[in-house]
C-alpha positions as CSV (number, residue, x, y, z in Angstrom):
1,M,-18.5,12.7,19.9
2,T,-17.6,16.3,20.0
3,P,-15.2,18.0,17.6
4,K,-12.6,18.2,20.4
5,E,-12.9,14.4,20.9
6,I,-12.8,13.7,17.1
7,K,-9.7,15.8,16.3
8,P,-7.2,13.4,18.0
9,I,-8.6,10.6,16.0
10,I,-7.9,12.6,12.8
11,E,-4.4,13.2,14.0
12,T,-3.9,9.5,14.7
13,W,-5.1,8.7,11.1
14,T,-2.7,11.3,9.8
15,N,0.2,9.9,11.7
16,L,-0.5,6.3,10.6
17,Y,-0.9,7.5,7.0
18,T,2.5,9.3,7.2
19,L,4.1,6.2,8.8
20,H,3.1,4.1,5.8
21,L,3.7,6.7,3.1
22,S,6.4,5.9,0.6
23,P,9.5,8.2,0.8
24,K,9.2,8.5,-2.9
25,S,5.6,9.8,-2.8
26,P,4.9,13.3,-4.0
27,L,3.2,13.8,-0.6
28,A,6.3,13.0,1.4
29,K,7.3,16.6,1.5
30,A,4.0,17.7,3.0
31,A,4.1,14.8,5.5
32,G,7.6,15.8,6.6
33,A,6.4,19.3,7.4
34,L,3.6,18.1,9.8
35,S,3.6,19.2,13.4
36,I,1.0,17.2,15.2
37,P,1.0,15.2,18.4
38,P,2.8,11.8,18.1
39,L,0.9,8.5,18.1
40,A,-0.4,7.5,21.6
41,Q,0.7,4.0,20.6
42,D,4.3,5.0,20.0
43,D,5.5,1.4,19.7
44,I,4.0,1.0,16.3
45,A,6.8,0.1,14.0
46,K,7.3,1.3,10.4
47,P,6.1,-1.4,8.0
48,S,8.8,-3.6,6.6
49,A,7.2,-3.5,3.1
50,Q,5.8,-0.7,1.1
51,Y,2.0,-0.8,0.6
52,R,0.1,0.8,-2.3
53,Y,-3.1,2.0,-0.5
54,M,-4.5,2.7,2.9
55,Q,-8.2,2.3,3.5
56,I,-9.4,3.9,6.8
57,F,-13.0,3.0,7.7
58,E,-15.3,2.7,10.6
59,N,-18.5,0.7,11.1
60,K,-21.2,1.4,13.7
61,G,-24.0,-0.8,14.7
62,T,-25.0,-4.5,14.6
63,T,-26.8,-3.8,11.4
64,M,-23.4,-3.2,9.9
65,G,-22.1,-6.5,11.3
66,C,-20.4,-5.0,14.4
67,S,-20.1,-7.4,17.3
68,N,-19.1,-4.6,19.7
69,P,-21.6,-2.0,20.8
70,H,-19.3,0.9,19.9
71,P,-18.0,2.4,16.6
72,H,-15.5,-0.1,15.2
73,G,-12.6,1.6,13.3
74,Q,-10.1,-0.3,11.1
75,I,-7.2,0.5,8.8
76,W,-6.3,-1.9,6.0
77,T,-3.2,-1.4,3.8
78,T,-3.0,-3.3,0.5
79,T,-0.4,-3.9,-2.2
80,S,-3.0,-2.9,-4.9
81,F,-5.3,0.0,-5.6
82,P,-8.8,-1.2,-4.4
83,E,-11.6,-1.2,-6.9
84,E,-13.8,1.6,-5.5
85,P,-11.1,4.3,-5.0
86,A,-9.5,3.2,-8.3
87,A,-12.8,3.7,-10.2
88,E,-13.2,7.2,-8.6
89,F,-9.6,8.0,-9.5
90,Q,-10.3,7.3,-13.2
91,Q,-13.1,9.9,-13.2
92,L,-11.1,12.4,-11.2
93,S,-8.2,12.0,-13.6
94,K,-10.4,12.3,-16.7
95,Y,-12.1,15.4,-15.4
96,R,-8.7,17.1,-14.6
97,K,-7.4,16.4,-18.1
98,E,-10.6,17.7,-19.8
99,H,-10.9,20.8,-17.6
100,D,-7.4,22.3,-17.7
101,G,-6.3,20.9,-14.4
102,A,-9.5,21.6,-12.4
103,H,-10.6,19.2,-9.7
104,L,-13.9,17.5,-10.1
105,L,-14.8,17.3,-6.4
106,V,-13.7,20.9,-5.7
107,D,-16.0,22.1,-8.5
108,Y,-18.8,19.8,-7.3
109,A,-18.6,21.1,-3.7
110,E,-18.7,24.6,-5.0
111,L,-21.8,23.9,-7.1
112,E,-23.6,22.1,-4.3
113,S,-22.7,24.9,-1.8
114,K,-24.3,27.5,-4.1
115,Q,-27.5,25.4,-4.8
116,K,-27.9,24.5,-1.1
117,E,-30.7,21.9,-1.7
118,R,-28.5,18.9,-1.0
119,T,-26.2,20.6,1.6
120,I,-26.6,19.6,5.2
121,F,-23.6,21.4,6.8
122,E,-20.6,23.4,5.6
123,N,-17.8,25.4,7.2
124,E,-14.8,27.4,5.9
125,T,-13.0,24.2,4.8
126,F,-15.6,21.5,4.1
127,W,-18.9,20.9,2.4
128,A,-21.1,18.0,3.6
129,G,-24.2,16.9,1.8
130,V,-26.1,14.1,0.1
131,P,-24.6,13.5,-3.4
132,Y,-27.2,13.4,-6.2
133,W,-26.0,9.9,-7.1
134,A,-26.4,8.5,-3.6
135,V,-27.6,4.9,-3.3
136,W,-28.4,4.7,0.5
137,P,-31.3,6.8,1.7
138,F,-29.2,9.1,3.9
139,E,-25.8,8.7,2.3
140,V,-23.5,11.7,2.9
141,M,-20.1,12.9,1.6
142,I,-17.7,15.3,3.2
143,V,-15.5,17.1,0.7
144,P,-12.8,19.8,1.1
145,R,-13.6,23.0,-0.7
146,Q,-9.9,23.3,-1.8
147,H,-7.8,20.6,-3.4
148,K,-6.5,18.4,-0.7
149,R,-4.8,15.2,-1.8
150,A,-4.7,13.4,1.6
151,L,-4.7,13.8,5.3
152,V,-1.1,15.2,5.3
153,D,-2.3,18.3,3.3
154,F,-4.4,19.6,6.2
155,N,-3.2,22.2,8.7
156,D,-4.3,22.4,12.3
157,K,-7.3,24.7,11.5
158,E,-8.4,22.4,8.7
159,R,-8.2,19.3,10.9
160,S,-10.4,21.2,13.4
161,D,-12.9,22.0,10.7
162,L,-13.0,18.4,9.6
163,A,-13.7,17.3,13.2
164,E,-16.5,19.8,13.4
165,C,-18.0,18.6,10.1
166,M,-17.8,14.9,11.2
167,A,-19.5,15.8,14.5
168,E,-22.3,17.6,12.7
169,V,-23.0,14.7,10.4
170,T,-23.0,12.0,13.0
171,R,-25.1,14.0,15.5
172,R,-27.7,14.7,12.8
173,Y,-27.8,11.0,12.0
174,D,-28.5,10.2,15.7
175,N,-31.1,12.9,15.9
176,L,-32.9,11.8,12.7
177,F,-34.6,8.8,14.2
178,E,-33.5,9.5,17.8
179,T,-31.4,6.4,17.9
180,Q,-27.6,5.7,17.7
181,F,-27.5,5.7,13.9
182,P,-25.6,2.7,12.4
183,Y,-23.2,3.4,9.5
184,S,-20.2,2.2,7.7
185,K,-17.9,5.2,7.6
186,S,-15.4,4.6,4.5
187,N,-15.5,5.6,9.2
188,S,-22.6,3.9,16.0
189,E,-23.4,2.4,19.5
190,N,-25.6,0.4,22.0
191,F,-27.9,-2.2,20.6
192,S,-31.5,-2.4,21.8
193,S,-33.6,-5.5,21.2
194,T,-36.5,-3.2,20.4
195,A,-34.7,-1.0,17.8
196,L,-31.9,-1.5,15.3
197,M,-29.0,0.5,16.5
198,A,-28.3,3.2,14.0
199,S,-25.9,1.4,11.7
200,L,-23.6,2.9,9.2
201,G,-20.2,2.7,7.5
202,M,-17.8,5.5,7.0
203,G,-14.6,5.6,5.0
204,I,-11.9,7.9,3.7
205,H,-10.7,8.0,0.1
206,Q,-7.4,9.8,-0.6
207,A,-4.2,9.6,-2.5
208,P,-2.4,6.2,-2.5
209,L,0.6,5.6,-0.3
210,E,2.8,4.9,-3.3
211,G,2.1,6.4,-6.7
212,S,3.0,8.8,-9.5
213,E,2.8,12.6,-9.4
214,E,-0.3,12.4,-11.5
215,E,-2.0,10.0,-9.1
216,A,-1.3,12.2,-6.2
217,E,-2.5,15.4,-7.9
218,C,-5.6,13.9,-9.3
219,S,-6.6,12.4,-5.9
220,H,-8.9,14.4,-3.7
221,F,-9.5,13.6,-0.1
222,H,-13.2,12.9,0.8
223,I,-15.3,10.9,3.3
224,H,-18.2,8.6,2.5
225,F,-21.0,7.7,5.0
226,Y,-23.2,4.8,4.1
227,P,-26.1,4.4,6.6
228,P,-28.8,1.7,6.0
229,L,-31.7,3.1,8.0
230,L,-34.7,4.2,5.9
231,R,-38.0,5.1,7.6
232,S,-37.3,4.7,11.3
233,A,-34.9,3.3,13.9
234,T,-36.3,-0.2,13.1
235,V,-36.7,0.0,9.3
236,R,-33.6,-0.4,7.1
237,K,-33.1,-0.4,3.4
238,F,-32.2,-3.7,1.7
239,Q,-30.8,-3.8,-1.8
240,V,-32.4,-6.9,-3.3
241,G,-34.0,-8.0,-6.5
242,Y,-33.9,-5.4,-9.2
243,E,-31.4,-3.3,-7.3
244,M,-28.9,-6.2,-7.2
245,L,-29.6,-7.3,-10.8
246,G,-30.5,-4.0,-12.5
247,E,-29.6,-0.7,-10.8
248,P,-30.1,0.9,-7.4
249,Q,-33.5,2.6,-6.7
250,R,-33.9,5.5,-4.3
251,D,-36.7,5.4,-1.7
252,I,-36.5,9.2,-1.1
253,T,-34.8,11.8,-3.2
254,P,-31.3,13.2,-2.2
255,E,-33.0,16.6,-1.7
256,Q,-35.6,15.1,0.7
257,A,-32.8,13.3,2.6
258,A,-30.7,16.5,2.9
259,E,-33.7,18.6,4.1
260,R,-34.4,16.1,6.8
261,L,-30.8,16.0,8.0
262,R,-30.5,19.8,7.9
263,T,-33.3,20.1,10.3
264,C,-31.7,17.6,12.7
265,G,-28.9,19.8,13.9
266,G,-28.6,21.3,17.4
267,E,-28.4,19.4,20.7
268,L,-28.0,15.6,20.6
269,Y,-31.4,14.0,21.4
270,R,-29.9,11.9,24.2
271,S,-28.7,15.0,26.0
272,K,-32.3,16.4,25.9
273,M,-33.5,13.1,27.3
274,D,-30.9,13.1,30.1
275,T,-31.9,16.7,31.0
276,S,-35.5,15.7,31.1
277,L,-34.9,12.7,33.3
278,T,-32.7,14.8,35.6
279,N,-35.5,17.4,35.9
280,G,-38.0,14.6,36.4
281,D,-36.0,13.1,39.2
282,A,-35.6,16.5,40.9
283,G,-39.3,17.1,40.6
284,Q,-40.1,13.7,42.2
285,A,-37.7,14.4,45.0
286,S,-39.3,17.8,45.6
287,D,-42.8,16.3,45.6
288,A,-41.6,13.6,48.0
289,G,-40.2,16.2,50.4
290,A,-43.4,18.2,50.3
291,V,-45.4,15.1,51.2
292,Q,-43.1,14.3,54.1
293,E,-43.4,17.9,55.4
294,K,-47.2,17.7,55.2
295,Q,-47.2,14.5,57.2
């Protein structure tokens, strides 16, 4: 998908987050100042109960359990703070207290941007790269350079920059093994019997819908991509044995993964194939015409 196609999705996520946000939340003021297009599904009613957290995620590919051949997005709202974002929050909060109000992921993105070795793409607003602690071979994070608590903190330009960053990451995934890369995006496509569809998961972590001032200020919006492919379109990583019972093991280093993804930018591989096929058909038609004239 192009940035232009992704941006309305980000706006829809923002509207849904706003719809579920507690009026007592420290983010309510920012949400009230938003000026983005309304939901296309304008019949969605405001929830009757107040939820604690919203998890936006998307899975792509049969490898990630998708029964449909297209990216499968979902939004779950819960009355509790889920374990993964809660564990992250503890570290974000600890860092802020120990570093005079600084934000861990802001400092981390700045450091990685300077070092470059794990960076795959960056623009004015976002850094995208392979975190040094990554478990999956081509795991990626997208992190705002400035402190942003949640979707409601982004202005129009920043939403455009996020769409660009997401488009760059997903296109590089597809180009890596020239397949529709599967993922779980905490936010991939047609399945072929001869190749695993690129599978992955993507998801957003951000401030809770209901919480204290401290929880809102310590939270930092970011996106995780968890793709399972390892060596090719047909070879995926499995976490078994020692990795389940001891600790995860990396098959390639984060630096190697980032280097490979950096070199996969540019035109989407399928577009090149389509152009080649079109030129081939035109050549065949020209040859056929020349044969007919000769006859």
